[in-house]
C-alpha positions in Angstrom: -17.4 6.5 -6.4 -14.9 9.4 -5.8 -15.8 12.0 -3.3 -15.0 15.6 -3.5 -12.4 15.4 -0.8 -10.8 12.5 -2.6 -10.7 14.5 -5.9 -9.2 17.4 -4.1 -6.6 15.3 -2.5 -5.6 13.7 -5.8 -5.4 16.9 -7.8 -3.2 18.5 -5.1 -1.0 15.4 -5.4 -0.9 15.8 -9.2 0.0 19.3 -9.0 3.0 18.5 -6.8 4.1 15.7 -9.0 4.0 18.0 -12.1 6.2 20.5 -10.3 8.6 17.7 -9.3 8.8 16.4 -12.8 10.4 19.7 -13.9 13.4 19.1 -11.6 16.6 17.1 -11.9 16.8 13.8 -9.8 19.1 15.4 -7.1 16.9 18.5 -6.9 13.6 16.5 -6.8 15.0 14.3 -4.1 16.1 17.4 -2.0 12.8 19.0 -2.6 10.9 15.9 -1.6 13.0 15.6 1.6 12.3 19.2 2.6 8.5 18.6 2.1 8.7 15.3 4.1 10.6 17.0 6.9 7.6 19.4 7.4 5.7 16.4 8.5 8.0 16.0 11.5 8.2 19.7 12.3 6.2 21.9 12.3 3.2 19.7 11.4 4.1 16.9 13.8 2.1 14.3 11.9 2.4 11.1 14.0 5.6 12.3 15.5 4.9 10.7 18.9 4.1 7.4 17.2 7.4 7.6 15.2 9.6 8.5 18.1 8.0 6.0 20.5 8.5 3.1 18.1 12.1 4.1 17.3 13.0 4.5 21.0 11.4 1.0 21.8 13.3 -0.7 18.9 16.6 0.9 19.7 16.6 1.3 23.6 20.4 2.2 23.3 19.5 5.4 21.6 19.6 8.8 23.3 16.6 11.0 23.0 18.6 13.2 20.6 19.5 10.1 18.5 15.8 9.2 18.5 14.8 12.7 17.3 17.5 12.8 14.6 16.3 9.4 13.3 12.7 10.3 13.3 13.4 13.5 11.5 15.5 11.6 8.9 12.6 9.1 8.5 10.2 11.9 7.4 12.7 13.3 5.0 13.3 9.8 3.6 9.6 9.4 2.8 9.4 12.7 1.1 12.5 11.8 -1.0 10.8 8.4 -1.9 7.8 10.1 -3.1 9.7 12.6 -5.4 11.9 9.7 -6.8 8.8 7.6 -7.6 7.4 10.5 -9.4 10.5 10.7 -11.7 11.3 7.1 -12.0 9.2 6.1 -15.1 11.0 8.8 -17.2 14.4 7.3 -16.5 13.8 4.2 -18.8 15.1 0.7 -18.2 18.8 1.5 -18.2 18.4 4.5 -16.0 16.6 2.4 -13.4 19.4 -0.1 -13.4 22.0 2.6 -13.2 20.4 3.9 -10.0 21.8 0.9 -8.1 25.6 0.8 -7.4 25.6 -2.4 -5.5 23.6 -5.5 -5.7 24.1 -8.4 -3.3 23.6 -12.0 -4.4 22.2 -11.4 -7.8 23.4 -14.9 -8.8 20.8 -16.2 -6.3 18.1 -14.6 -8.4 19.4 -16.1 -11.7 19.7 -19.5 -10.2 16.1 -19.3 -8.8 14.7 -18.1 -12.1 16.5 -20.9 -14.0 14.8 -23.5 -11.8 11.5 -22.4 -13.3 9.4 -22.0 -10.1 9.4 -18.3 -9.9 10.4 -16.4 -6.9 8.6 -15.1 -3.9 10.2 -11.8 -2.9 9.3 -10.4 0.5 10.1 -6.8 1.4 8.8 -4.2 3.7 8.2 -0.4 3.9 11.9 0.1 4.0 14.2 1.9 1.7 12.6 2.7 -1.5 10.4 -0.4 -2.0 8.8 0.9 -5.3 12.3 1.2 -7.0 13.3 -2.0 -5.7 10.5 -3.6 -7.8 11.2 -1.4 -10.7 14.8 -2.6 -10.6 13.9 -6.2 -11.1 11.6 -5.3 -14.0 14.4 -3.3 -15.6 16.6 -6.3 -15.3 14.2 -8.3 -17.3 12.6 -10.3 -14.4 8.8 -10.5 -14.9 7.3 -9.2 -11.7 3.9 -9.1 -10.1 3.6 -6.7 -7.2 0.8 -7.6 -4.6 -0.7 -4.4 -3.4 -3.6 -3.3 -1.3 -6.2 -1.2 -3.1 -6.0 2.5 -2.0 -9.1 4.0 -0.4 -8.9 6.9 -2.9 -9.7 5.4 -6.3 -8.0 8.2 -8.2 -4.8 7.7 -6.3 -5.1 4.0 -6.6 -5.3 4.4 -10.5 -2.4 6.8 -10.4 0.0 4.5 -8.4 -1.0 1.4 -10.4 -0.3 3.3 -13.6 3.1 4.4 -12.2 4.0 0.9 -11.3 3.0 -0.3 -14.7 5.2 2.4 -16.2 8.1 1.0 -14.4 7.4 -2.5 -15.7 5.5 -4.1 -12.8 2.1 -5.8 -13.0 -0.1 -4.8 -10.1 -2.1 -7.6 -8.4 -4.6 -6.3 -5.8 -4.6 -8.4 -2.7 -8.1 -9.8 -3.2 -6.8 -11.4 -6.5 -3.6 -12.6 -4.9 -4.6 -16.1 -4.1 -5.8 -16.8 -7.6 -3.0 -15.0 -9.4 0.0 -15.9 -7.3 0.0 -19.6 -8.0 -0.4 -19.1 -11.8 2.4 -16.4 -11.8 4.8 -18.6 -10.0 4.1 -21.4 -12.2 4.9 -19.1 -15.1 8.2 -18.4 -13.7 7.5 -14.8 -12.5 8.7 -13.0 -9.4 5.8 -12.2 -7.0 6.6 -9.4 -4.6 4.9 -9.0 -1.2 5.1 -6.2 1.3 4.9 -8.3 4.4 5.6 -6.0 7.4 2.1 -4.9 8.4 -0.5 -6.9 10.2 -3.8 -6.5 8.4 -7.1 -7.3 10.0 -8.7 -10.3 8.6 -5.4 -11.5 6.9 -4.0 -15.0 7.9 -0.9 -14.0 10.2 1.5 -15.1 12.7 3.0 -13.3 15.6 6.8 -13.4 15.2 9.7 -11.4 16.9 10.4 -8.1 15.4 12.9 -5.8 17.3 12.3 -8.1 20.3 8.4 -7.8 20.4 5.7 -9.9 18.8 4.6 -8.4 15.5 1.6 -9.6 13.5 2.9 -10.6 10.1 1.2 -12.0 7.1 1.7 -15.7 6.4 0.7 -15.6 2.7 4.3 -15.6 1.2 5.3 -18.6 3.3 2.1 -20.5 2.5 2.8 -20.1 -1.3 6.4 -21.2 -0.8 5.3 -24.4 1.0 2.4 -25.1 -1.3 4.2 -24.5 -4.6 7.9 -25.2 -3.7 8.8 -21.7 -4.8 12.1 -20.1 -3.4 11.9 -17.2 -1.0 14.0 -14.1 -0.6 14.0 -11.1 1.6 14.9 -8.0 -0.6 15.3 -4.3 0.2 16.5 -1.3 -1.9 18.4 0.9 0.4 19.6 4.5 -0.4 23.4 5.0 0.0 25.1 8.3 0.9 25.9 8.7 -2.8 22.0 9.0 -3.6 22.1 5.7 -5.4 20.9 2.4 -4.1 22.1 -0.9 -2.7 19.9 -3.9 -3.4 20.0 -6.5 -0.6 18.9 -9.9 -1.5 18.9 -12.8 1.0 17.6 -16.2 0.4 15.3 -17.6 3.0 15.4 -21.4 3.6 12.0 -23.2 3.4 12.2 -26.1 5.9 10.5 -29.4 5.3 9.9 -30.9 8.7 6.6 -32.6 7.9 4.7 -30.0 9.9 3.4 -27.5 7.5 2.1 -24.9 9.9 5.3 -25.0 11.8 7.4 -24.7 8.6 5.3 -21.7 7.5 5.6 -20.0 10.9 9.5 -20.5 10.6 9.7 -18.9 7.2 7.6 -15.9 8.4 10.0 -15.5 11.3 13.0 -15.8 9.1 12.1 -13.2 6.5 11.0 -10.9 9.3 14.4 -11.3 11.0 16.1 -10.6 7.6 14.2 -7.4 7.2 15.1 -6.4 10.8 18.8 -6.8 10.1 18.5 -4.4 7.2 16.5 -1.8 9.2 19.1 -2.0 12.0 21.6 -0.9 9.3 19.4 1.9 8.0 16.9 2.9 10.8 16.1 6.2 9.2 14.8 4.4 6.1 12.0 2.5 7.8 8.2 3.5 7.8 8.0 4.0 11.6 4.7 5.9 11.0 2.7 2.7 11.0 1.7 1.3 14.4 3.6 -2.0 13.8 3.1 -3.5 17.3 -0.5 -2.2 17.8 -2.0 -5.8 17.8 -0.5 -8.2 20.3 -1.2 -11.9 21.0 -2.8 -12.9 24.4 -0.2 -13.6 27.1 1.5 -17.0 26.7 -0.4 -17.4 23.4 0.9 -20.2 21.0 0.2 -17.7 18.3 3.5 -16.1 19.1 6.5 -17.9 17.4 9.5 -17.4 19.6 12.1 -18.1 17.0 14.2 -16.0 14.5 14.6 -18.5 11.8 
């Protein structure tokens, strides 16, 4: 049931989206970046969390570097929101044309030709929504595993927006049942796998040198179904267009399934870290990524990077 507060929140969002839809792509992005920047200053929404996490991840940064990166991260989020609002009206070719560089597309074609689908792992980095839309626009059938939003009106809106961009949304409570079937049908199944969720099967793996609770689901499906795995990220370039990073992740077969799963989790997390190090201002530092920690000397922490 929708509360009055949720309705007010949603209709404020819809008003902002309608305003953005009247703008060109560059102006919408600039407007979104300005709005996002207000979250850093003067509003200061989670500013301490963002700056603390950037400083811990990049100890070589000066305080001014940290502040500059944090401010840019807020602007990036605002620009993302504006781009997502406009993306459905671009059409398939318009979405493809947003990307000026794609790394390793031949890996995708070879994996799809094998008929086992693809497990795509990404994080809250770059514009992850446009990343999924790009695959759909290239004719790759894609399921996006997503958590249900607390606000049902917003959940309906984002689900419809993703569908308009060619993605099939599968809520996480349906993921176990749907993912196996989708992979057998030769679909790409995309997971956001950079947040440790309470109650979700996870492994602690290194992320910027510290243990980070990370979902095991993508790796479990890879081992169970023999599906290939890739880390993927759609990163904004100075031109305003995007670069699609695609990195195949080896799935070992040592005979120890749990160990192999943990190795895959560590490997795709390390791949995402490499991208974030290139574009630190395009990561979602607002989430307390290292809040949950394993007990000291716990075997739950996998001390490997691949």
